[in-house]
C-alpha positions as CSV (number, residue, x, y, z in Angstrom):
1,X,23.4,165.4,153.6
2,X,25.2,168.7,155.3
3,X,28.5,168.9,153.2
4,X,29.4,173.1,153.8
5,X,32.5,173.1,155.8
6,X,32.9,168.9,155.9
7,X,36.9,167.4,154.9
8,X,36.9,165.7,152.1
9,X,39.6,163.6,150.9
10,X,39.6,161.4,146.9
11,X,41.7,158.5,146.0
12,X,42.2,158.0,142.3
13,X,42.8,154.8,140.7
14,X,44.3,154.0,137.2
15,X,44.4,156.3,134.1
16,X,45.0,160.4,133.8
17,X,41.3,160.4,132.6
18,X,40.7,159.6,135.9
19,X,43.0,161.7,137.5
20,X,41.5,165.0,135.5
21,X,38.4,163.1,136.3
22,X,38.8,163.1,140.1
23,X,40.1,167.4,140.2
24,X,36.8,168.0,138.4
25,X,35.7,166.0,142.0
26,X,38.0,168.8,144.4
27,X,36.8,171.7,142.0
28,X,32.6,171.0,142.9
29,X,33.4,170.2,146.6
30,X,35.4,173.2,147.4
31,X,32.4,174.8,145.1
32,X,30.4,174.1,147.6
33,X,32.8,175.3,150.4
34,X,33.9,172.0,151.1
35,X,38.1,171.6,152.9
36,X,39.5,169.7,150.9
37,X,42.5,167.4,152.5
38,X,45.5,165.1,151.5
39,X,45.3,163.7,155.4
40,X,42.7,160.7,155.2
41,X,42.6,161.0,159.2
42,X,41.2,164.2,158.6
43,X,38.4,164.1,156.2
44,X,34.5,162.5,157.2
45,X,34.3,161.6,153.2
46,X,35.8,159.6,151.0
47,X,35.6,160.1,147.4
48,X,37.2,157.0,145.4
49,X,37.3,157.2,141.7
50,X,38.3,153.6,140.7
51,X,39.5,152.0,137.9
52,X,38.8,147.8,136.5
53,X,41.1,147.9,133.4
54,X,43.3,144.7,134.5
55,X,41.7,142.1,137.6
56,X,44.6,143.6,140.1
57,X,43.4,147.3,139.9
58,X,39.9,145.4,140.4
59,X,41.5,144.4,143.6
60,X,42.9,147.6,144.5
61,X,39.6,149.1,144.2
62,X,37.8,146.7,146.2
63,X,40.9,146.7,149.1
64,X,40.9,150.4,148.9
65,X,37.4,150.7,149.5
66,X,37.3,148.1,152.4
67,X,40.5,150.0,153.9
68,X,39.1,153.3,154.0
69,X,35.9,151.8,155.3
70,X,37.8,150.4,158.5
71,X,38.8,154.2,159.4
72,X,36.3,155.6,162.2
73,X,36.4,159.2,161.1
74,X,35.1,158.5,157.9
75,X,31.6,158.9,157.6
76,X,30.9,158.8,153.9
77,X,32.2,157.1,151.3
78,X,31.1,157.8,147.3
79,X,32.2,155.1,145.0
80,X,32.6,155.8,140.7
81,X,34.5,154.9,138.4
82,X,35.0,151.5,135.8
83,X,35.1,149.1,138.8
84,X,31.4,150.3,140.2
85,X,30.4,151.0,136.6
86,X,30.7,147.2,136.2
87,X,30.3,145.6,139.7
88,X,27.5,147.7,141.4
89,X,27.6,145.5,144.6
90,X,29.7,146.8,147.2
91,X,28.1,145.1,150.0
92,X,29.8,148.2,152.7
93,X,27.8,150.0,155.1
94,X,30.2,153.1,154.6
95,X,29.6,153.4,150.9
96,X,26.5,155.7,150.7
97,X,27.1,156.5,146.7
98,X,27.5,154.2,144.1
99,X,28.3,155.8,140.4
100,X,29.9,154.4,137.5
101,X,32.3,156.8,134.6
102,X,29.2,158.6,134.1
103,X,27.9,162.0,136.6
104,X,31.1,162.0,138.3
105,X,30.7,165.7,138.5
106,X,27.3,165.0,140.0
107,X,28.3,163.9,143.0
108,X,28.9,166.6,145.8
109,X,25.1,167.4,144.0
110,X,24.3,163.7,145.4
111,X,25.6,163.6,148.7
112,X,23.9,166.8,149.6
113,X,20.7,164.7,148.8
114,X,21.6,162.1,150.4
115,X,19.5,160.9,153.9
116,X,19.3,157.4,154.3
117,X,18.9,155.6,151.7
118,X,21.5,154.5,149.3
119,X,21.8,156.3,146.2
120,X,23.1,153.9,143.5
121,X,23.3,156.0,139.3
122,X,24.7,153.7,136.6
123,X,23.9,153.8,133.2
124,X,24.2,152.2,130.0
125,X,27.3,153.7,128.2
126,X,26.9,151.8,125.2
127,X,23.6,154.2,124.2
128,X,25.6,157.7,125.5
129,X,26.3,160.0,122.8
130,X,26.9,163.3,125.0
131,X,30.1,164.2,126.3
132,X,30.2,164.7,129.9
133,X,31.7,168.7,130.1
134,X,34.1,169.1,132.9
135,X,33.9,171.9,135.5
136,X,35.5,175.3,134.8
137,X,38.5,175.1,136.6
138,X,38.9,177.7,138.8
139,X,41.2,178.4,141.6
140,X,43.8,175.4,140.3
141,X,46.8,174.9,142.9
142,X,48.8,173.1,140.0
143,X,51.6,173.6,137.8
144,X,50.1,170.6,135.3
145,X,46.9,170.6,134.7
146,X,44.8,167.3,133.0
147,X,42.5,168.0,130.7
148,X,39.8,165.4,129.2
149,X,38.5,166.4,126.3
150,X,37.4,162.6,125.1
151,X,35.3,159.9,126.6
152,X,34.8,156.4,125.3
153,X,36.1,154.0,122.5
154,X,35.2,152.8,119.3
155,X,36.9,150.1,118.7
156,X,37.2,146.8,120.2
157,X,40.4,145.7,120.9
158,X,39.6,141.3,122.3
159,X,41.3,141.7,125.5
160,X,39.6,144.6,126.7
161,X,36.8,145.6,128.7
162,X,37.0,149.5,128.3
163,X,34.4,150.3,125.5
164,X,32.0,148.7,127.7
165,X,32.3,150.6,131.3
166,X,33.6,154.3,129.5
167,X,30.9,153.5,126.2
168,X,31.4,155.2,122.5
169,X,33.5,157.4,121.5
170,X,32.1,161.6,122.5
171,X,34.1,164.3,122.6
172,X,34.2,167.7,124.0
173,X,33.3,170.9,122.0
174,X,35.8,172.8,120.7
175,X,34.6,176.1,121.8
176,X,34.4,174.7,125.5
177,X,38.4,173.2,124.9
178,X,39.6,176.5,124.1
179,X,37.9,178.7,126.8
180,X,39.2,175.9,129.5
181,X,42.9,176.5,127.9
182,X,42.5,180.1,128.7
183,X,41.0,180.2,131.8
184,X,44.0,178.1,132.6
185,X,46.6,179.6,131.1
186,X,45.1,183.5,133.5
187,X,45.8,180.5,136.4
188,X,49.6,180.5,135.2
189,X,49.4,176.8,134.4
190,X,52.6,176.2,133.1
191,X,51.6,172.9,131.1
192,X,48.4,171.4,129.9
193,X,48.0,167.6,129.5
194,X,45.3,166.3,126.8
195,X,43.6,163.1,127.8
196,X,41.2,161.0,126.5
197,X,39.9,157.1,126.4
198,X,41.2,157.6,123.2
199,X,42.4,160.8,122.2
200,X,43.4,160.7,118.8
201,X,40.3,160.2,118.4
202,X,38.9,163.3,119.3
203,X,36.2,164.8,116.8
204,X,33.7,167.6,117.4
205,X,31.8,166.9,114.5
206,X,34.2,166.6,111.9
207,X,36.6,168.9,113.5
208,X,39.5,166.3,114.6
209,X,42.0,165.6,116.3
210,X,44.7,167.3,113.9
211,X,42.6,170.1,113.5
212,X,43.1,170.3,117.3
213,X,46.4,170.3,117.4
214,X,47.0,172.8,113.8
215,X,44.8,175.9,116.4
216,X,46.5,175.1,119.6
217,X,49.9,176.1,117.5
218,X,48.1,178.5,115.9
219,X,47.2,180.6,119.4
220,X,48.7,179.8,122.1
221,X,52.9,179.2,120.3
222,X,53.7,182.6,122.1
223,X,52.2,181.9,126.2
224,X,54.0,180.8,128.1
225,X,52.6,177.2,128.4
226,X,53.4,174.2,126.7
227,X,51.0,170.8,125.8
228,X,51.6,167.5,126.4
229,X,49.7,164.6,124.7
230,X,48.6,161.5,126.9
231,X,48.6,158.1,125.3
232,X,47.8,157.7,121.2
233,X,46.9,154.5,119.1
234,X,49.1,153.9,116.3
235,X,45.8,153.5,114.0
236,X,44.2,157.0,114.3
237,X,47.8,158.9,113.7
238,X,50.4,159.1,111.2
239,X,53.9,160.8,110.0
240,X,52.3,164.6,109.5
241,X,51.0,164.2,112.6
242,X,53.7,163.2,114.6
243,X,56.3,165.8,112.5
244,X,53.9,168.7,113.3
245,X,54.2,167.9,117.3
246,X,57.6,167.6,117.0
247,X,58.3,170.7,115.2
248,X,56.8,172.8,117.3
249,X,58.4,173.7,120.6
250,X,54.6,174.2,122.0
251,X,54.5,170.8,122.5
252,X,56.5,168.5,124.2
253,X,58.4,166.1,122.8
254,X,57.5,162.9,124.1
255,X,54.8,160.3,122.5
256,X,53.6,157.4,123.8
257,X,52.2,155.3,121.5
258,X,50.1,151.8,122.3
259,X,51.7,148.9,121.3
260,X,50.4,146.3,123.3
261,X,52.8,143.4,121.5
262,X,55.6,143.5,119.5
263,X,54.9,140.4,118.1
264,X,52.5,139.9,114.9
265,X,50.6,137.0,115.7
266,X,49.6,138.3,119.1
267,X,48.5,141.6,118.5
268,X,46.3,139.6,115.0
269,X,44.6,138.3,118.6
270,X,44.6,141.0,120.0
271,X,42.4,142.5,117.4
272,X,44.8,145.0,117.4
273,X,45.1,147.7,113.6
274,X,48.7,147.5,112.7
275,X,51.2,145.4,111.9
276,X,54.6,145.7,114.3
277,X,56.3,147.2,111.2
278,X,54.5,149.6,110.5
279,X,54.8,150.7,114.6
280,X,59.0,151.0,114.3
281,X,58.4,153.1,110.7
282,X,56.3,155.5,112.7
283,X,59.0,155.7,116.0
284,X,61.6,155.5,113.4
285,X,59.9,158.6,111.9
286,X,59.5,160.2,114.9
287,X,63.4,159.7,116.0
288,X,64.2,160.8,112.4
289,X,62.5,164.4,113.3
290,X,64.2,164.6,117.0
291,X,66.7,161.7,117.6
292,X,66.0,162.6,121.6
293,X,62.1,161.6,121.5
294,X,60.3,160.6,124.3
295,X,58.6,157.1,123.1
296,X,56.9,155.2,125.5
297,X,54.3,152.5,125.6
298,X,51.4,150.2,127.1
299,X,52.8,146.7,126.8
300,X,50.6,143.7,127.9
301,X,52.8,140.6,128.2
302,X,51.3,136.4,129.0
303,X,48.2,137.1,126.5
304,X,47.1,133.4,126.2
305,X,47.9,132.7,122.4
306,X,51.5,133.6,123.3
307,X,54.0,131.0,123.1
308,X,58.1,131.1,123.7
309,X,59.0,131.1,120.4
310,X,56.0,134.2,120.1
311,X,57.5,135.8,123.3
312,X,61.7,135.9,122.3
313,X,60.1,137.4,118.5
314,X,58.9,140.2,121.1
315,X,61.9,140.4,122.3
316,X,64.2,140.5,119.8
317,X,60.8,143.4,118.4
318,X,61.9,145.5,121.5
319,X,65.1,145.9,120.9
320,X,64.8,147.9,117.8
321,X,62.4,150.3,119.1
322,X,63.7,150.8,122.7
323,X,61.2,152.7,124.3
324,X,62.1,155.4,127.2
325,X,60.1,153.6,128.9
326,X,57.1,150.8,129.0
327,X,53.8,150.8,131.1
328,X,53.8,146.5,131.8
329,X,50.6,145.1,132.0
330,X,50.4,141.1,132.9
331,X,47.6,140.4,130.5
332,X,44.6,140.3,133.1
333,X,41.0,138.5,131.9
334,X,37.7,140.1,131.5
335,X,35.2,137.5,130.8
336,X,33.1,139.6,128.8
337,X,36.1,140.0,126.2
338,X,36.5,137.8,123.5
339,X,40.3,136.5,124.5
340,X,38.4,135.1,127.7
341,X,37.6,132.6,124.5
342,X,41.1,131.7,123.2
343,X,42.8,128.5,124.7
344,X,45.7,130.1,127.7
345,X,49.1,128.8,126.8
346,X,51.0,130.7,129.0
347,X,52.3,128.6,132.4
348,X,52.1,130.5,135.7
349,X,56.0,129.8,136.5
350,X,56.4,131.4,132.8
351,X,54.4,134.4,133.7
352,X,56.3,134.9,136.8
353,X,59.8,134.9,134.2
354,X,58.5,136.6,131.4
355,X,57.5,139.8,133.1
356,X,60.8,139.8,134.9
357,X,62.4,139.7,131.7
358,X,60.6,142.7,130.3
359,X,61.1,144.5,133.7
360,X,64.5,144.1,133.5
361,X,64.4,144.8,129.6
362,X,62.5,148.4,130.7
363,X,65.1,149.4,133.3
364,X,68.1,149.1,130.7
365,X,65.7,150.9,127.9
366,X,65.1,153.7,130.4
367,X,68.7,154.2,132.0
368,X,69.8,154.2,128.0
369,X,68.0,156.9,126.9
370,X,68.1,159.2,130.3
371,X,72.1,158.8,130.3
372,X,71.5,160.8,126.9
373,X,70.8,164.0,128.1
374,X,74.0,164.3,130.5
375,X,75.5,167.7,129.9
376,X,72.7,168.1,128.0
377,X,70.0,171.3,129.1
378,X,65.9,170.5,129.1
379,X,63.1,173.1,130.5
380,X,61.7,171.8,133.7
381,X,58.4,172.9,135.3
382,X,58.5,172.3,138.9
383,X,56.0,171.0,140.7
384,X,57.0,170.0,144.5
385,X,59.3,169.4,147.1
386,X,60.6,166.0,147.1
387,X,62.1,166.1,150.5
388,X,64.1,168.7,152.1
389,X,66.5,171.1,149.9
390,X,65.1,168.9,146.7
391,X,63.2,170.0,144.3
392,X,61.4,168.0,141.6
393,X,60.2,168.6,138.8
394,X,59.3,167.0,134.4
395,X,60.8,168.2,131.8
396,X,59.9,168.5,128.4
397,X,60.5,164.9,127.4
398,X,58.7,163.8,130.3
399,X,61.4,162.5,132.6
400,X,61.5,164.1,136.4
401,X,64.7,165.5,137.0
402,X,65.8,166.7,140.9
403,X,67.4,169.8,141.2
404,X,69.9,169.9,144.8
405,X,69.7,174.3,146.4
406,X,67.4,175.1,149.4
407,X,65.3,177.8,146.2
408,X,62.1,176.8,145.9
409,X,61.0,176.1,143.0
410,X,57.9,175.3,142.5
411,X,55.4,176.5,139.6
412,X,59.3,177.6,138.3
413,X,60.5,177.6,134.9
414,X,63.8,176.9,134.2
415,X,66.8,175.6,131.8
416,X,68.2,172.6,133.8
417,X,71.8,170.5,132.7
418,X,71.4,167.3,133.2
419,X,74.7,165.9,135.5
420,X,73.8,162.6,136.3
421,X,71.8,159.6,136.3
422,X,71.9,157.2,138.8
423,X,71.2,153.1,138.8
424,X,67.5,153.7,139.9
425,X,67.4,156.0,137.3
426,X,66.3,159.1,139.2
427,X,67.7,162.0,137.1
428,X,69.7,164.9,138.8
429,X,70.5,167.9,137.2
430,X,71.6,171.7,138.1
431,X,70.5,175.3,137.5
432,X,71.6,176.4,133.8
């Protein structure tokens, strides 16, 4: 297929790792003189990076593929990611290329090779040992840069499909990491988000996650850039790492630590490697270092063995932490996981009721946290105009801040005084 001057659009479902990988695909397309567009009605090629972490995510993936295939202007669809790693059988004529979670940086090359026969390229990632390098991200246009430095997971939580679709842990070479960071700084990137399927499991031949953090601090603390960490597993970090992150301003004081359940019985059934008291101890210690630290988490409700008694205990425990925000996931059954063998004790009406309870609690905690910042100053890196005369960006504590005014603030770093938090948890500030 001739790709030069073809307009293409990308879609990214699921995690930040997918966002990062999709950015790589955009860079590769532009290197081949393709034209990236955000308008689906302009594109002739669509690249869809899928997710299957839950059944809902799988449904979203296939529905998006079907919807895009109905557009007359779309000539070819490339499907990649976790959903297609798990499910190659996508019977849609416009889907010309199907790959899994490997070879995403080869998509444009595969498009060029495509003639008449559909290309399917799926490897058994459980045997994969090599980290697939991302591209040198030339011509970066965004303010924030998502940088994948780790892939795969060695832990088999009873509910999780990720090791099957992402493979075993493997990491980017440290030389590649620092080379890319240097390039991002030259491109005037203001925030670099280090991400991975199991980020704190980073290990380049004995050079571990904490070693990396210490070298980043040493190399870049005088540069005009800040680093944010994506999700961390509580059994892979300790108080020493938490203290280091929160004591050094080059790292954003926001920790996304995956809890999944606030009840020890459920955690055991999930085959997680910590107890709730151990998790709570990490959170309390983080707040001891910085009382305003943003503590966010992933949380699964309606695990099959979650009785009402265990659910009520979880609510009590969540009130002990009061997360800044929770990503809430209803339990999703995957037949290939151990959790599929657990008897389901949760009734359909309970599922809806419990989701409502946790969601309401989440909004309450979030509002309480955000209101702590009223009349306080935060550092905001502006990324876009939300609407006419409004600019929006992220504070170092991760929450978004809206500043009203005609001044164009995109790509600017400003100290902002927080003046209002509304009932929808929108945060408003003024330039200090």
